[in-house]
C-alpha positions as CSV (number, residue, x, y, z in Angstrom):
1,E,24.5,22.3,-26.2
2,M,22.4,24.6,-24.5
3,N,21.9,26.2,-27.5
4,Q,21.0,23.3,-29.4
5,S,18.6,22.1,-26.6
6,A,16.7,25.6,-26.9
7,E,16.4,25.4,-30.6
8,H,15.5,21.5,-30.7
9,T,12.7,22.7,-28.2
10,N,11.5,25.5,-29.9
11,K,11.5,23.4,-33.5
12,L,9.3,20.6,-31.6
13,E,7.1,23.2,-29.9
14,L,6.5,24.6,-33.7
15,H,5.7,21.1,-35.0
16,A,3.1,20.5,-32.0
17,S,1.4,23.5,-32.9
18,Q,1.3,22.6,-36.7
19,A,-0.1,19.2,-35.9
20,E,-2.8,20.7,-33.3
21,V,-4.0,22.9,-36.4
22,R,-4.1,20.1,-38.6
23,Y,-6.3,18.1,-35.8
24,R,-8.6,21.0,-35.1
25,Q,-9.2,21.1,-39.1
26,R,-9.9,17.3,-39.6
27,L,-12.1,17.3,-36.4
28,A,-14.2,20.2,-38.1
29,H,-14.3,18.6,-41.3
30,W,-15.2,15.1,-39.6
31,S,-18.5,17.1,-37.7
32,R,-19.3,18.6,-40.9
33,L,-19.4,15.3,-42.9
34,H,-21.4,14.0,-40.0
35,R,-23.6,16.6,-39.4
36,N,-24.7,16.7,-43.5
37,L,-25.1,12.7,-43.0
38,I,-27.7,13.2,-40.4
39,E,-29.6,16.1,-42.1
40,E,-29.9,13.8,-45.2
41,H,-30.7,10.4,-43.8
42,G,-31.8,11.3,-40.3
43,A,-30.7,10.4,-36.9
44,Q,-32.1,6.9,-36.5
45,S,-31.0,5.6,-40.1
46,V,-27.7,6.8,-39.6
47,D,-27.5,4.9,-36.2
48,R,-29.0,1.5,-37.6
49,A,-26.3,1.7,-40.5
50,R,-23.7,2.6,-37.7
51,R,-24.4,-0.5,-36.3
52,Y,-24.6,-2.9,-39.2
53,F,-21.2,-1.2,-40.1
54,E,-19.8,-2.0,-36.7
55,A,-21.2,-5.4,-36.8
56,E,-19.6,-6.4,-40.2
57,E,-16.1,-5.3,-39.2
58,A,-16.8,-7.5,-36.0
59,L,-17.5,-10.5,-38.5
60,Q,-14.5,-9.7,-40.5
61,A,-12.2,-9.6,-37.3
62,A,-13.8,-13.1,-36.4
63,A,-13.2,-14.4,-39.5
64,E,-9.8,-13.6,-39.8
65,R,-9.1,-14.6,-36.2
66,I,-10.6,-18.3,-37.0
67,R,-8.3,-18.6,-40.2
68,N,-5.0,-17.8,-37.9
69,I,-6.2,-20.3,-35.2
70,S,-7.0,-22.7,-38.0
71,Q,-3.2,-21.8,-39.3
72,Q,-1.5,-22.2,-35.8
73,I,-3.4,-25.6,-35.3
74,S,-2.3,-26.9,-38.8
75,A,1.4,-25.6,-38.4
76,A,1.5,-27.2,-34.7
77,G,0.3,-30.5,-36.2
78,Q,2.7,-30.5,-38.7
79,D,5.8,-29.5,-36.4
80,A,4.4,-32.6,-34.2
81,K,4.0,-34.8,-36.9
82,A,7.7,-34.1,-38.3
83,A,9.1,-34.1,-34.9
84,A,7.8,-37.7,-33.9
85,G,7.6,-39.1,-37.3
86,V,3.8,-40.2,-36.7
87,E,0.5,-38.8,-37.8
88,V,-1.1,-36.5,-35.8
89,N,-3.6,-37.8,-33.5
90,D,-6.8,-36.7,-31.8
91,E,-5.1,-34.9,-28.5
92,M,-2.9,-33.1,-30.6
93,A,-5.4,-31.8,-33.0
94,A,-7.6,-31.1,-29.7
95,Q,-4.9,-28.5,-28.1
96,G,-6.2,-25.7,-30.1
97,K,-9.8,-26.5,-29.9
98,P,-11.1,-24.5,-26.9
99,E,-9.5,-21.1,-28.4
100,H,-11.3,-22.1,-31.7
101,E,-14.9,-22.7,-30.8
102,V,-14.5,-19.1,-28.9
103,A,-13.8,-17.9,-32.2
104,L,-16.2,-19.7,-33.8
105,A,-19.0,-18.6,-31.3
106,C,-17.6,-14.9,-31.7
107,F,-18.2,-15.2,-35.6
108,S,-21.9,-16.6,-35.0
109,K,-22.6,-13.6,-32.7
110,A,-21.1,-11.1,-35.2
111,L,-22.9,-12.8,-38.2
112,R,-26.1,-12.7,-36.2
113,S,-25.5,-9.0,-35.4
114,V,-24.8,-8.2,-39.2
115,E,-28.0,-9.8,-40.0
116,Y,-30.2,-8.3,-37.6
117,W,-29.3,-4.7,-38.4
118,R,-29.1,-5.5,-42.2
119,A,-33.1,-6.0,-41.7
120,K,-33.4,-2.9,-39.2
121,A,-31.6,-0.6,-41.8
122,G,-32.8,-1.9,-44.9
123,E,-30.5,-2.6,-48.1
124,K,-31.1,0.8,-49.8
125,R,-30.6,3.0,-46.7
126,L,-27.4,1.0,-46.5
127,D,-26.5,1.6,-49.7
128,S,-26.7,5.2,-49.4
129,I,-25.1,5.6,-45.7
130,L,-22.2,3.0,-45.6
131,P,-20.3,5.0,-48.5
132,S,-20.1,8.0,-46.1
133,L,-19.9,5.7,-43.0
134,R,-16.5,4.1,-44.5
135,L,-15.2,7.9,-45.3
136,L,-16.1,9.2,-41.7
137,R,-13.9,6.0,-40.4
138,E,-11.1,6.7,-42.3
139,H,-11.1,10.9,-41.2
140,A,-11.5,9.1,-37.6
141,K,-8.6,7.2,-38.1
142,K,-6.4,10.2,-39.3
143,L,-7.8,12.1,-36.2
144,D,-6.4,9.0,-34.0
145,T,-3.1,9.1,-35.9
146,E,-2.6,13.1,-35.2
147,Q,-3.6,12.9,-31.9
148,E,-0.8,10.2,-31.1
149,H,1.4,12.5,-33.1
150,I,0.7,15.1,-30.8
151,V,1.3,13.0,-27.8
152,A,4.4,11.9,-28.9
153,L,5.5,15.4,-29.5
154,S,4.5,16.5,-26.3
155,Q,6.5,14.0,-24.5
156,R,9.5,15.1,-26.7
157,I,9.1,18.8,-25.6
158,R,8.9,17.6,-21.9
159,A,12.3,15.5,-22.1
160,S,14.0,18.5,-24.2
161,K,12.9,20.9,-21.5
162,A,14.2,18.6,-18.7
163,R,17.7,18.6,-20.9
164,Y,18.0,22.0,-21.0
165,R,16.7,22.6,-17.3
166,S,19.6,19.9,-16.4
167,S,22.4,22.0,-18.4
168,M,21.2,25.2,-17.0
169,K,21.8,23.6,-13.3
170,E,25.1,22.2,-14.5
171,L,26.4,25.4,-15.7
172,E,25.1,27.2,-12.7
173,R,27.2,24.9,-10.5
174,I,30.1,25.1,-12.8
175,S,29.8,29.1,-12.4
176,N,29.8,28.8,-8.7
177,T,32.3,26.3,-8.3
178,I,34.4,28.9,-10.1
179,H,33.3,31.8,-8.2
180,E,34.1,30.1,-4.9
181,R,37.4,28.8,-6.1
182,R,38.6,32.5,-6.8
183,S,37.2,34.1,-3.8
184,S,38.8,31.3,-1.7
185,G,42.2,32.0,-3.7
186,S,42.0,35.8,-3.2
187,E,41.4,35.2,0.5
188,S,44.3,33.1,1.3
189,E,47.2,35.2,-0.7
190,P,49.5,37.1,2.0
191,E,49.3,40.9,1.9
192,H,52.8,42.8,1.9
193,E,53.6,45.5,4.2
194,P,54.8,48.3,2.2
195,V,58.6,49.1,3.3
196,P,59.3,52.4,5.0
197,A,61.4,54.9,2.7
198,G,64.9,55.6,4.1
199,S,64.8,51.9,6.1
200,R,67.0,50.1,3.6
201,Q,70.5,49.7,4.6
202,E,73.0,50.6,2.0
203,V,76.3,48.3,1.5
């Protein structure tokens, strides 16, 4: 079991080392793409396009949230109608209204942000920069995934080393117990005195 644990730990450490190499390579690639983008379009233009890109993502998320809430309200109303055998009244429909209003407010805020940063960045700049920003975002997601993988491997390595140390302690305990038993047994054996020559009586 100890040999298997040690072998397992070695494999995990190898995988972790390979993952760290991949992470450094991806990070270097991301940095190079970002640097080239700034050199081509300027830091201010890239920053404005990035803000527009983030606002657009927030707008999509807000729209998705509104759809989900609307579906939940509709499903809850249909369930209430089926259970009670009556039409859905205003009180039932209003149960999800506060959350829906919050979602609409978030959507409106995100929409205003999208319009603001579109005007700031300019359509032509956005058309040139957005493809690169989307590519950078994909690389960033891969970096996050690799980082999570490294963290998970590190946790598994610590757990594997803990099991190995536990096995070592158990083996040491067993070895000490055996040694103590042997020592105790040898001390309890009676010593036989030698019989002097010629002391035996012949019959």
